[in-house]
C-alpha atoms as one frame of an Amber mdcrd trajectory, in Angstrom:
protein
 -35.947  84.935 -73.822 -38.446  85.669 -71.067 -40.949  88.508 -71.199 -40.029
  91.556 -69.101 -42.036  92.037 -65.932 -44.213  95.087 -65.343 -41.565  96.455
 -63.004 -38.878  96.005 -65.645 -40.979  97.749 -68.285 -41.654 100.630 -65.939
 -37.956 100.815 -65.101 -37.149 101.151 -68.791 -39.723 103.915 -69.199 -38.453
 105.618 -66.051 -34.904 105.505 -67.333 -36.006 106.993 -70.661 -37.691 109.924
 -68.916 -35.000 110.402 -66.292 -36.987 109.267 -63.244 -34.723 108.614 -60.237
 -35.472 105.062 -58.955 -32.936 104.940 -56.131 -35.543 105.438 -53.407 -38.026
 102.850 -54.648 -38.525  99.478 -52.888 -38.115  96.663 -55.383 -40.647  93.929
 -56.305 -43.754  95.396 -54.657 -47.003  96.726 -55.973 -46.123 100.065 -54.460
 -43.073 100.213 -56.699 -45.280 100.063 -59.778 -47.471 102.851 -58.467 -44.486
 105.017 -57.549 -42.894 104.452 -60.935 -46.066 105.416 -62.743 -46.437 108.482
 -60.527 -42.833 109.511 -61.154 -43.148 109.127 -64.903 -46.358 111.157 -65.036
 -44.879 113.897 -62.881 -41.964 114.283 -65.264 -44.204 114.297 -68.316 -46.543
 116.905 -66.848 -44.039 119.129 -65.062 -41.440 119.249 -67.791 -38.609 119.149
 -65.215 -35.041 118.500 -66.456 -34.454 114.885 -67.278 -37.755 114.454 -69.095
 -38.712 115.238 -72.673 -40.025 118.783 -72.233 -40.443 119.940 -75.831 -44.078
 120.015 -76.882 -45.984 121.777 -79.639 -49.389 122.802 -78.305 -50.024 125.216
 -81.185 -51.778 122.608 -83.280 -55.493 122.135 -83.869 -57.148 119.146 -82.184
 -57.617 116.525 -84.924 -59.651 113.844 -83.173 -63.214 114.127 -84.464 -66.301
 114.296 -82.294 -64.764 116.283 -79.425 -66.122 119.654 -78.266 -62.603 121.047
 -78.771 -62.024 119.591 -82.256 -60.284 122.175 -84.424 -59.194 124.386 -81.527
 -55.573 125.342 -80.899 -54.864 125.088 -77.181 -51.219 126.224 -77.196 -48.436
 125.495 -74.724 -44.728 124.700 -74.970 -44.844 121.853 -72.416 -47.324 119.128
 -71.606 -48.103 120.943 -68.345 -48.926 124.211 -70.114 -51.028 122.372 -72.668
 -53.032 120.506 -70.033 -53.441 123.658 -67.921 -54.835 125.575 -70.875 -57.029
 122.656 -71.943 -58.604 121.848 -68.591 -58.151 125.058 -66.594 -58.498 127.958
 -69.062 -58.725 131.486 -67.703 -62.302 132.725 -67.574 -63.293 136.332 -68.056
 -65.113 138.038 -65.209 -68.888 137.889 -65.474 -71.555 140.547 -65.056 -75.260
 141.260 -65.330 -77.039 144.567 -65.938 -80.751 145.068 -65.250 -83.125 147.971
 -65.708 -84.928 148.881 -62.501 -88.536 149.437 -63.548 -89.804 149.382 -67.137
 -87.620 149.188 -70.221 -90.441 150.290 -72.577 -91.532 153.864 -71.931 -94.097
 156.200 -73.469 -93.113 159.163 -75.611 -92.483 162.138 -73.356 -92.465 165.930
 -73.759 -89.349 166.174 -71.575 -85.868 165.937 -73.058 -84.620 163.663 -70.263
 -85.989 161.623 -67.386 -84.411 159.702 -64.525 -83.783 155.978 -64.521 -81.980
 153.348 -62.496 -79.784 150.346 -63.272 -78.933 147.356 -61.102 -75.542 145.762
 -61.770 -73.570 142.772 -60.540 -70.076 141.488 -61.349 -68.325 138.261 -60.384
 -64.638 137.377 -60.320 -63.883 134.186 -62.241 -60.134 133.547 -62.573 -58.224
 136.770 -61.933 -59.157 139.774 -59.746 -61.437 142.357 -61.321 -59.476 145.498
 -62.224 -62.151 147.751 -63.720 -65.941 148.186 -63.756 -67.829 150.677 -65.898
 -71.608 151.012 -65.730 -73.275 153.214 -68.362 -70.135 155.311 -68.699 -69.576
 155.578 -64.953 -66.428 154.061 -63.447 -66.948 151.988 -60.311 -63.982 151.449
 -57.968 -63.280 147.686 -58.065 -62.472 145.600 -55.007 -61.095 142.789 -57.153
 -63.848 140.463 -55.930 -67.606 140.131 -56.490 -69.536 143.424 -56.346 -73.026
 144.759 -57.002 -75.025 147.947 -56.710 -77.538 150.325 -58.234 -76.794 153.396
 -60.330 -79.009 156.413 -61.025 -78.885 157.402 -64.701 -80.368 159.925 -67.104
 -82.517 158.626 -69.969 -82.777 160.600 -73.222 -86.453 160.659 -74.149 -88.010
 159.473 -77.401 -85.069 157.450 -78.628 -83.541 154.055 -77.891 -81.010 154.263
 -75.054 -78.264 151.606 -75.091 -76.491 151.169 -71.755 -73.428 149.005 -71.203
 -71.706 147.216 -68.341 -68.008 146.498 -68.952 -65.999 144.476 -66.434 -62.349
 143.478 -66.903 -59.537 141.635 -65.139 -56.930 143.527 -67.154 -56.717 140.805
 -69.787 -60.183 139.378 -70.323 -63.345 141.478 -70.629 -67.064 140.876 -70.317
 -69.694 143.208 -71.777 -73.476 143.231 -71.372 -76.064 145.738 -72.580 -79.629
 146.768 -71.797 -81.933 149.101 -73.719 -84.692 151.599 -72.985 -87.301 151.888
 -75.754 -89.941 154.569 -76.363 -93.332 153.740 -77.822 -96.650 155.419 -78.692
 -99.817 154.583 -76.816-102.416 152.392 -78.537-105.896 152.913 -77.018-109.167
 150.977 -77.342-112.479 150.595 -75.593-116.131 151.626 -75.788-117.925 155.019
 -75.747-121.527 156.148 -75.581-120.902 158.976 -78.056-118.270 159.310 -80.775
-118.605 162.917 -81.831-115.959 165.422 -80.722-113.861 162.815 -78.934-111.332
 164.487 -76.622-107.817 163.508 -75.592-109.076 162.834 -72.077-111.755 160.460
 -73.396-109.157 158.544 -75.417-106.918 158.153 -72.361-109.930 157.024 -70.299
-110.713 154.017 -72.554-110.725 150.796 -70.539-110.550 148.006 -73.137-114.170
 146.893 -73.715-113.580 143.724 -71.747-110.162 142.976 -73.295-107.062 144.187
 -71.496-106.557 147.596 -69.930-107.404 149.653 -72.999-103.832 150.806 -73.557
-100.494 149.325 -74.636 -97.256 150.891 -75.831 -96.678 149.654 -79.352 -95.108
 150.283 -82.766 -97.894 149.358 -85.229-101.673 149.199 -85.602-102.047 145.412
 -85.958-104.000 143.953 -83.087-106.183 140.942 -82.280-108.937 140.887 -79.627
-110.865 137.887 -78.357-114.411 138.500 -77.067-114.249 142.286 -77.221-117.617
 143.601 -76.073-119.024 147.112 -76.441-121.957 146.283 -74.143-124.261 148.634
 -76.016-121.610 151.246 -76.840-119.461 152.133 -79.851-116.133 150.348 -80.175
-113.298 152.896 -80.432-109.627 152.555 -81.412-106.961 155.296 -81.379-103.359
 155.197 -82.618-100.856 157.377 -84.533-101.606 158.542 -88.067 -98.095 157.407
 -89.044 -99.173 153.789 -88.579-101.425 154.019 -91.626-105.119 153.363 -92.267
-106.482 150.124 -90.791-108.688 147.374 -92.123-111.040 145.408 -89.832-111.904
 141.720 -89.682-114.627 140.061 -87.611-114.320 136.301 -87.199-111.812 136.284
 -90.118-114.161 138.159 -92.473-113.504 141.753 -93.718-115.795 144.321 -92.137
-116.327 147.886 -93.368-118.640 149.043 -90.577-115.987 151.344 -89.048-115.366
 155.039 -89.670-112.548 157.418 -88.870-114.129 159.930 -86.492-111.067 162.016
 -85.663-107.632 162.850 -87.079-105.702 165.525 -85.192-102.887 166.079 -82.725
-103.267 164.034 -79.572-101.445 165.014 -76.355-100.714 162.051 -74.093-100.511
 162.029 -70.300 -96.826 163.004 -70.487 -97.470 166.053 -72.644 -96.176 164.583
 -75.882 -98.090 165.584 -79.019 -98.539 163.302 -82.018-101.084 163.191 -84.880
-103.598 160.441 -84.037-106.466 158.791 -85.861-109.552 157.538 -84.040-111.790
 154.849 -85.557-115.215 153.806 -84.270-117.881 151.263 -85.139-120.761 152.702
 -87.184-123.293 151.257 -84.773-123.309 150.393 -81.102-122.046 146.904 -80.450
-123.998 144.699 -78.043-122.477 141.210 -78.020-118.957 139.752 -77.602-117.044
 139.235 -80.818-115.133 135.965 -80.786-112.290 137.258 -82.948-111.783 140.904
 -83.812-108.710 141.980 -85.796-107.215 145.250 -86.932-104.775 144.981 -89.811
């Protein structure tokens, strides 16, 4: 008994899956290609004549695949392959704060802010856009814009962009934070230090002399009083500091003020001001406040 030819094997497979061979030219390479094409079309399309039943609601068992363990779903091979290789993607969006996200404590209840937003269609048309509680009329396609908002002072503000295609959603958030000012620098005199003098500190050669922060811990490289007293000011609520110079504890600092301090935005907070006991003349390689 002779072995069946490739054409004969394909004919048997075609017959099993109901592929009509009447239009094929026999005994050519093209016939093999057409047969293969016809068989695959039936398997994928699930048209009558093929075996259409398929259970796609099973986890992938083959190990080492990115989709191992996932259930793709689908009642036909076509649905399964569509969901596996061409899944619907949710719309995408980005939300950005225009300006600074970290702000200083303020005497006002509210201040103005601005958000920049952008959304992109992925699979289906965008049906809704909401930016910080404000509905934006969707075009269905990619959109972007800026939105004026109101920021509640002295608390964390969480703002959300929600974009949807009616089925799939995408959410992104940004936050405004409020912080106290931390001041440092050098002064000729340290008696009766005023709020204005604190705000005028320029860093003693390290930084600007002010950051917005949440605690007293700080490290300075090569801070230099240049013949003046080193001065540091921060909220009383942050606790009493300890000082280290070149990794060694140093007690040559005194608290020279503890009282309400009013910042440039009119916000009042109890502050403590610490100064070196003597004027400092040379750079300090490593100066730490803990």
